[in-house]
C-alpha positions as CSV (number, residue, x, y, z in Angstrom):
1,M,108.5,93.2,108.9
2,T,111.7,94.8,110.2
3,L,112.1,98.5,110.4
4,M,115.1,100.6,111.4
5,V,114.0,104.2,112.0
6,R,115.4,107.6,113.0
7,D,113.4,110.8,113.3
8,E,110.4,109.8,111.2
9,A,107.6,111.0,113.6
10,D,105.7,112.5,110.7
11,I,105.0,109.1,109.1
12,V,106.1,106.1,111.1
13,G,102.8,105.6,113.0
14,A,100.8,105.7,109.8
15,M,103.3,103.3,108.2
16,I,103.0,100.8,111.0
17,D,99.2,101.0,111.1
18,H,99.0,100.4,107.4
19,H,101.1,97.3,107.5
20,L,99.3,95.8,110.6
21,A,96.0,96.4,108.6
22,Q,97.6,94.6,105.7
23,G,98.1,91.5,107.8
24,V,101.8,91.7,108.8
25,D,102.0,89.5,111.8
26,V,105.0,91.0,113.6
27,I,106.8,94.3,113.2
28,I,110.3,94.4,114.7
29,V,111.5,98.0,115.0
30,T,114.9,99.4,116.0
31,D,114.9,103.1,116.9
32,N,118.2,104.7,116.0
33,G,118.4,107.4,118.6
34,S,115.5,109.5,117.4
35,V,115.0,113.0,119.0
36,D,111.9,114.2,117.2
37,G,109.3,112.2,119.2
38,T,109.6,109.0,117.1
39,A,111.0,107.0,120.1
40,E,108.1,108.0,122.4
41,L,105.6,107.1,119.7
42,L,107.2,103.7,119.2
43,E,107.1,103.1,122.9
44,G,103.4,103.5,122.8
45,Y,103.1,100.9,120.1
46,A,105.4,98.5,122.0
47,A,103.5,99.0,125.3
48,D,100.3,97.4,123.9
49,G,102.1,94.7,121.9
50,R,101.7,96.1,118.4
51,I,105.4,96.1,117.7
52,V,108.6,94.6,119.1
53,L,110.9,97.5,119.9
54,H,114.7,97.7,120.2
55,H,116.9,100.7,120.7
56,D,120.3,101.4,119.1
57,P,121.4,105.0,119.7
58,V,124.7,104.8,117.8
59,H,124.8,106.8,114.5
60,R,127.3,105.0,112.4
61,K,125.3,103.9,109.4
62,Q,125.0,100.4,110.7
63,Q,121.8,99.5,108.9
64,A,123.1,96.3,107.4
65,V,124.1,94.9,110.7
66,T,121.0,96.0,112.5
67,V,118.5,94.9,109.9
68,T,120.3,91.5,109.5
69,R,120.0,91.0,113.3
70,M,116.2,91.8,113.2
71,A,115.7,89.6,110.1
72,R,117.4,86.7,111.9
73,E,115.2,87.4,115.0
74,A,112.1,87.2,112.8
75,A,113.1,83.7,111.9
76,T,114.4,82.4,115.2
77,E,112.0,84.2,117.7
78,H,108.9,84.5,115.6
79,G,109.0,81.7,113.1
80,A,108.6,84.0,110.1
81,D,107.7,82.4,106.8
82,W,108.5,85.7,104.9
83,V,110.5,88.7,106.0
84,I,110.0,92.2,104.7
85,N,112.9,94.6,105.5
86,A,111.2,98.1,105.1
87,D,111.9,101.8,105.6
88,A,109.6,104.2,107.4
89,D,108.8,106.0,104.2
90,E,107.7,102.8,102.4
91,F,104.1,101.5,102.1
92,W,104.0,97.9,100.8
93,L,101.0,96.7,98.8
94,P,99.8,93.8,96.7
95,R,99.7,94.7,93.0
96,A,96.3,93.1,92.6
97,D,93.2,94.9,93.8
98,G,91.2,93.4,96.6
99,L,94.1,91.6,98.3
100,T,96.1,92.3,101.4
101,L,99.8,91.7,101.8
102,K,98.9,88.6,103.8
103,D,96.8,87.3,100.9
104,A,99.6,88.0,98.4
105,F,102.3,86.3,100.4
106,S,100.1,83.3,101.1
107,G,100.2,82.6,97.3
108,I,104.0,82.8,97.1
109,P,105.9,79.4,97.6
110,K,108.7,79.5,100.1
111,R,110.9,77.5,97.7
112,I,111.7,80.7,95.7
113,Q,113.6,81.9,98.8
114,A,113.9,85.6,97.9
115,F,112.7,88.0,95.3
116,D,113.0,91.7,94.3
117,V,110.1,94.1,94.8
118,P,109.8,97.3,92.7
119,V,109.8,100.6,94.5
120,H,107.9,103.5,93.1
121,D,108.8,107.0,94.2
122,M,105.7,109.2,94.9
123,I,105.7,112.8,93.9
124,G,103.5,115.9,93.9
125,P,103.7,119.5,95.0
126,A,106.4,120.5,97.5
127,A,105.7,121.6,101.1
128,L,107.6,123.2,104.0
129,A,106.2,120.6,106.4
130,G,103.6,117.8,106.6
131,T,103.4,114.1,105.9
132,G,101.8,114.7,102.5
133,L,100.2,111.3,101.8
134,Q,97.2,113.1,100.3
135,R,99.5,115.5,98.3
136,L,102.1,113.1,96.9
137,I,99.7,111.0,94.9
138,Y,101.6,110.5,91.6
139,R,104.0,107.8,90.7
140,D,107.2,109.4,89.4
141,L,108.0,107.7,86.0
142,R,110.3,110.4,84.7
143,S,113.2,109.3,82.5
144,T,116.7,109.3,83.8
145,E,117.5,112.3,81.6
146,A,114.5,114.2,83.1
147,L,115.7,113.3,86.6
148,H,119.1,114.7,85.8
149,R,117.6,118.0,84.8
150,V,116.3,118.5,88.3
151,G,119.4,117.3,90.1
152,L,118.4,113.6,90.7
153,K,120.5,110.6,89.7
154,A,117.9,107.8,89.4
155,H,114.8,106.3,90.8
156,A,114.7,104.2,93.9
157,T,116.4,100.8,93.8
158,H,114.2,97.7,94.3
159,D,113.8,96.1,97.7
160,A,114.4,92.4,98.5
161,V,112.1,90.1,100.3
162,H,113.2,86.7,101.7
163,I,112.0,83.7,103.7
164,G,112.7,83.4,107.4
165,D,116.3,82.2,107.7
166,P,118.5,82.3,110.8
167,G,121.6,82.9,108.7
168,V,120.4,85.5,106.3
169,E,122.5,88.6,105.5
170,V,120.8,91.9,104.5
171,V,122.9,94.4,102.6
172,Q,122.9,98.2,103.5
173,G,119.8,99.8,102.1
174,N,117.7,96.5,102.2
175,H,118.1,96.2,98.4
176,F,119.9,92.8,98.4
177,V,120.0,89.7,100.6
178,S,122.3,86.6,100.8
179,L,119.5,84.2,99.7
180,E,119.2,83.6,95.9
181,N,116.0,83.9,93.9
182,R,114.8,80.4,92.8
183,G,111.8,81.3,90.7
184,P,109.2,83.9,89.8
185,V,106.5,85.2,92.0
186,P,103.2,83.6,90.8
187,E,101.0,85.9,88.8
188,G,98.4,87.6,91.0
189,S,100.7,87.5,94.1
190,E,103.1,90.3,93.1
191,V,103.8,93.0,95.6
192,E,105.2,96.5,95.2
193,V,106.2,99.6,97.3
194,L,105.0,103.2,97.2
195,H,107.9,105.3,98.5
196,F,107.6,108.8,100.0
197,P,111.2,110.0,100.4
198,W,110.6,113.8,100.0
199,R,107.5,114.6,102.0
200,S,108.5,118.1,103.1
201,W,111.5,120.4,103.2
202,D,111.5,120.1,107.0
203,Q,111.5,116.3,106.9
204,Y,114.0,115.9,104.0
205,S,116.6,118.4,105.2
206,R,116.6,116.6,108.6
207,K,116.9,113.2,106.9
208,V,119.8,114.4,104.7
209,R,121.7,115.9,107.7
210,N,121.1,112.7,109.7
211,A,122.4,110.4,107.0
212,G,125.4,112.6,106.2
213,T,126.6,112.8,109.7
214,A,126.0,109.1,110.2
215,Y,128.3,108.4,107.2
216,E,130.9,110.8,108.6
217,N,130.9,108.9,111.9
218,S,131.1,105.4,110.2
219,D,133.9,103.4,108.6
220,L,131.9,103.3,105.3
221,T,132.9,105.2,102.2
222,P,129.9,106.0,100.1
223,S,130.1,106.3,96.4
224,P,130.8,109.8,95.1
225,N,127.5,109.5,93.3
226,H,125.6,108.4,96.4
227,H,122.3,110.4,96.3
228,G,122.2,111.1,100.1
229,M,125.8,112.3,100.2
230,R,125.3,114.5,97.2
231,D,122.4,116.2,98.9
232,Y,124.4,116.4,102.2
233,R,127.1,118.3,100.4
234,R,124.4,120.5,98.9
235,L,122.8,121.1,102.3
236,L,126.2,122.1,103.8
237,A,126.7,124.5,100.9
238,G,123.2,126.0,101.4
239,V,121.8,125.1,98.0
240,L,119.6,122.1,98.8
241,Y,116.3,123.9,99.3
242,P,116.0,125.2,95.7
243,L,117.0,121.8,94.4
244,Y,114.4,120.2,96.7
245,L,111.8,122.5,95.2
246,C,112.6,121.9,91.5
247,R,112.5,118.1,91.8
248,H,108.7,118.5,92.6
249,P,106.6,119.4,89.6
250,D,104.6,122.7,89.6
251,A,101.0,122.7,88.2
252,A,102.1,123.1,84.6
253,E,104.7,120.4,84.8
254,L,102.3,118.1,86.5
255,A,99.6,118.6,83.9
256,A,102.1,117.9,81.1
257,G,103.5,114.9,82.9
258,L,100.1,113.3,83.4
259,E,99.4,113.7,79.7
260,S,102.8,112.3,78.6
261,G,102.8,109.5,81.2
262,E,105.7,110.8,83.2
263,Y,103.4,110.9,86.2
264,V,100.6,108.4,87.0
265,L,97.9,109.0,89.6
266,D,97.9,106.4,92.4
267,T,95.7,107.2,95.4
268,R,95.7,103.8,97.2
269,I,97.6,105.2,100.2
270,A,96.0,108.6,100.1
271,D,92.6,106.9,100.2
272,R,93.4,104.6,103.1
273,V,96.0,106.3,105.3
274,S,95.6,109.7,107.0
275,S,98.6,112.0,107.2
276,P,99.7,112.5,110.8
277,V,101.1,116.0,110.2
278,A,99.2,118.6,108.2
279,D,100.8,120.3,105.3
280,T,102.5,123.7,105.5
281,P,102.5,125.1,101.9
282,I,105.5,126.7,100.2
283,D,105.4,130.5,99.9
284,A,103.8,131.0,96.5
285,V,105.6,134.4,96.0
286,S,109.2,133.0,96.4
287,E,108.6,129.6,95.0
288,P,109.1,130.5,91.3
289,V,112.4,132.3,92.0
290,D,113.7,129.4,94.2
291,R,112.6,126.8,91.7
292,A,114.5,128.7,88.9
293,V,117.6,128.8,91.1
294,G,117.2,125.1,91.6
295,L,117.0,124.3,87.9
296,A,120.0,126.4,87.2
297,L,122.0,124.6,90.0
298,A,120.8,121.2,88.6
299,E,122.1,122.2,85.1
300,L,125.4,123.1,86.6
301,D,125.5,119.9,88.5
302,S,124.7,118.0,85.3
303,R,127.5,119.7,83.4
304,L,130.0,119.1,86.1
305,A,129.0,115.4,86.3
306,S,129.4,115.1,82.5
307,A,132.8,116.8,82.7
308,L,133.9,114.5,85.5
309,D,132.7,111.5,83.5
310,D,134.6,112.7,80.4
311,T,137.7,113.2,82.6
312,A,137.3,109.7,84.1
313,R,136.9,108.2,80.6
314,A,140.0,110.0,79.4
315,H,142.0,108.8,82.4
316,A,140.8,105.2,81.7
317,E,141.7,105.5,78.1
318,L,145.2,106.9,79.0
319,H,145.7,104.1,81.5
320,A,144.7,101.5,78.9
321,A,147.1,103.1,76.4
322,R,149.9,103.0,78.9
323,E,149.2,99.4,79.8
324,E,149.2,98.5,76.1
325,N,152.5,100.4,75.6
326,R,154.0,98.6,78.6
327,A,152.9,95.2,77.2
328,L,154.4,96.1,73.8
329,H,157.7,97.1,75.4
330,E,157.8,93.9,77.4
331,E,157.1,91.8,74.3
332,L,159.7,93.8,72.3
333,G,162.2,93.1,75.1
334,M,161.5,89.4,75.0
335,L,161.9,89.3,71.2
336,R,165.2,91.2,71.6
337,S,166.3,88.7,74.3
338,R,165.4,85.8,72.1
339,R,167.3,87.3,69.1
340,V,170.4,87.8,71.3
341,V,170.2,84.2,72.4
342,R,169.8,83.0,68.8
343,L,172.8,85.1,67.7
344,A,174.8,83.8,70.6
345,D,173.9,80.2,69.7
346,G,174.8,80.9,66.1
347,A,178.2,82.3,67.1
348,A,178.8,79.3,69.3
349,R,178.0,76.9,66.5
350,L,180.4,78.8,64.2
351,V,183.2,78.6,66.8
352,R,182.6,74.9,67.4
353,G,182.6,74.4,63.6
354,G,185.8,76.3,63.2
355,R,187.5,74.2,65.9
356,G,186.3,71.0,64.2
């Protein structure tokens, strides 16, 4: 397993312990200039050989380069059969009960080279601080429309697993690799990821600020719809907190969602992994007001996005019409040129005939 991490002290120890218990042979970690105690925690794991630790203090959104380097190291230095490129907020599990990750991967033939792994966002009540593994116990299966109503674009993108390969390339975000898939994962050996991206306001606001400043310092240009950069703009505008609140269901929303299937209880991590940081609850008095503000902001966001989409569509249609008009003018010009040539040829024949 490879892991690039920055300021994830509330979860990274629990994440590493989980995957070692699941049979991951080697975990290669690069600390990206953490200042919250993550680096010191990782040094402890490295000191007794539980992880291989590197340090990269530069904050320029260089995940693709760094993870690619670790993935190649997994092949060349550790003889990896399979490589999992993970994030600190991800807990990988076999889909089948009673298996470990090691069991699952032992049943996957290396000839398939690479395959996608579904990532399930975990949700529950919001908190000011805390790891929240015993609080965030519901798979978030809300529709895209429902996500838009609370200011979210979409669910997490799948991850990619690959065989050990000294020339592999890993794309930013760990979602794609250069090796192609050459067949399905055998039934019973499937793996999946439980993802904990919004553990607390303290954790998430720090993560958004870190990611936003890293992009600002990099040569990369994120998409205008990039979820992290959208939240970074909200953080700078002072409106991220109410939006963070409204994306988490309150008691009534949770009860309705469980009944409708929008939320599905999944306690596999809650039952196995202790939360390193205790929860600090949200102020119950101010929460309804802040949540209402967040919903109003999300609606405005949605209207603005819709208006921008309409504008972009109109611009595209106008551009297409102009191109069509230009093509027609060119064709008309060619027809006119041909007509002039034909007239000239006819006149020349008349002249030649008159001379004859």
